[in-house]
C-alpha positions in Angstrom: -16.2 62.1 -85.0 -18.0 60.5 -82.0 -20.5 63.4 -82.1 -21.4 62.5 -85.6 -22.1 58.9 -84.6 -24.3 60.2 -81.7 -26.1 62.5 -84.1 -26.8 59.6 -86.5 -28.1 57.4 -83.7 -30.3 60.3 -82.4 -31.6 60.9 -86.0 -32.4 57.2 -86.4 -34.3 57.2 -83.0 -36.3 60.2 -84.1 -37.2 58.5 -87.4 -38.3 55.4 -85.5 -40.4 57.4 -83.1 -42.1 59.2 -86.0 -43.0 55.8 -87.5 -44.4 54.6 -84.2 -46.4 57.8 -83.8 -47.8 57.5 -87.3 -48.8 54.0 -86.5 -50.6 55.2 -83.4 -52.4 58.1 -84.9 -55.1 56.2 -86.9 -55.9 53.9 -83.9 -56.3 56.6 -81.3 -57.5 59.6 -83.3 -60.7 61.1 -81.9 -61.3 63.6 -84.6 -59.6 65.6 -87.4 -57.2 68.2 -86.0 -57.4 66.7 -82.5 -54.0 66.1 -81.0 -53.2 63.0 -79.0 -51.0 62.2 -76.1 -48.5 59.4 -76.7 -46.6 58.1 -73.7 -43.2 56.6 -74.0 -44.8 53.5 -72.6 -46.7 53.2 -75.9 -43.5 53.2 -78.0 -41.9 49.8 -78.7 -38.1 49.5 -78.1 -35.9 49.7 -81.2 -32.5 48.6 -82.3 -29.6 50.9 -81.4 -30.8 52.0 -78.0 -30.4 50.7 -74.5 -32.4 47.5 -73.9 -35.5 47.8 -71.8 -34.9 48.2 -68.1 -37.0 46.9 -65.2 -38.5 50.4 -64.9 -39.5 50.3 -68.6 -41.2 46.9 -68.1 -43.1 48.1 -65.0 -44.2 51.2 -66.9 -45.4 49.0 -69.8 -47.3 46.6 -67.6 -49.1 49.5 -66.0 -50.1 50.9 -69.4 -51.2 47.4 -70.6 -53.4 46.6 -67.6 -56.5 47.0 -69.7 -55.1 44.9 -72.4 -54.5 41.8 -70.3 -51.0 43.0 -69.6 -50.0 42.5 -73.3 -48.4 45.0 -75.7 -50.7 46.9 -78.1 -51.4 45.1 -81.4 -49.5 47.7 -83.4 -46.2 46.5 -81.7 -46.5 43.2 -83.5 -47.1 44.9 -86.9 -44.2 47.3 -86.2 -41.8 44.5 -85.6 -43.1 42.5 -88.5 -42.4 45.5 -90.7 -38.9 45.9 -89.2 -38.2 42.2 -90.0 -39.4 42.7 -93.6 -37.3 45.9 -94.0 -34.1 44.6 -92.6 -31.5 45.3 -95.3 -29.2 42.5 -94.2 -29.0 39.4 -91.9 -27.2 41.1 -89.0 -30.0 43.8 -88.8 -32.6 41.1 -88.9 -30.8 39.3 -86.0 -30.7 42.6 -84.1 -34.5 43.1 -84.4 -34.9 39.5 -83.4 -33.0 40.2 -80.2 -35.2 43.2 -79.4 -38.4 41.1 -79.9 -36.9 38.4 -77.7 -36.4 40.9 -74.9 -40.0 42.0 -74.9 -41.8 38.7 -75.9 -43.2 38.5 -72.3 -45.6 41.3 -73.5 -46.7 39.5 -76.6 -49.4 36.9 -77.0 -48.5 33.3 -78.0 -50.2 33.9 -81.3 -48.3 37.1 -82.0 -45.0 35.4 -81.1 -45.8 32.5 -83.4 -46.7 34.8 -86.2 -43.5 37.0 -85.7 -41.4 33.8 -85.7 -42.9 32.9 -89.1 -42.2 36.4 -90.5 -38.6 36.2 -89.1 -38.0 32.8 -90.6 -39.3 33.9 -94.0 -37.1 37.0 -94.0 -34.1 35.0 -92.7 -34.5 32.5 -95.6 -34.8 35.4 -98.1 -31.6 37.0 -96.7 -29.8 33.7 -96.9 -31.0 33.0 -100.5 -30.0 36.5 -101.5 -26.5 36.0 -100.2 
């Protein structure tokens, strides 16, 4: 049964990667039918996988050099959507931990905005309980 759990985790990871790639496509598309390269450094970390390592952080920093060493804007939107789609409070907390681990790469404005979204969703989860 362990293989089934691993399969579910892998499927979830693939689904998350597809969402990220779809979020990237409109921003970096050069023309219709033109494929784009997406580096793993462009993909935000998600719940259910290993937390970012020092190597990941170094890779991100190199990719973000032209963006004042900050994560791409779509990361903020991605995490806001994850907060809003969290089906229960524990999942919301898990997404909050992920964002906390990478907040060094977010602007102060983005962190403030994400905290607001998180607080709103937390309040909604508590009221629904």
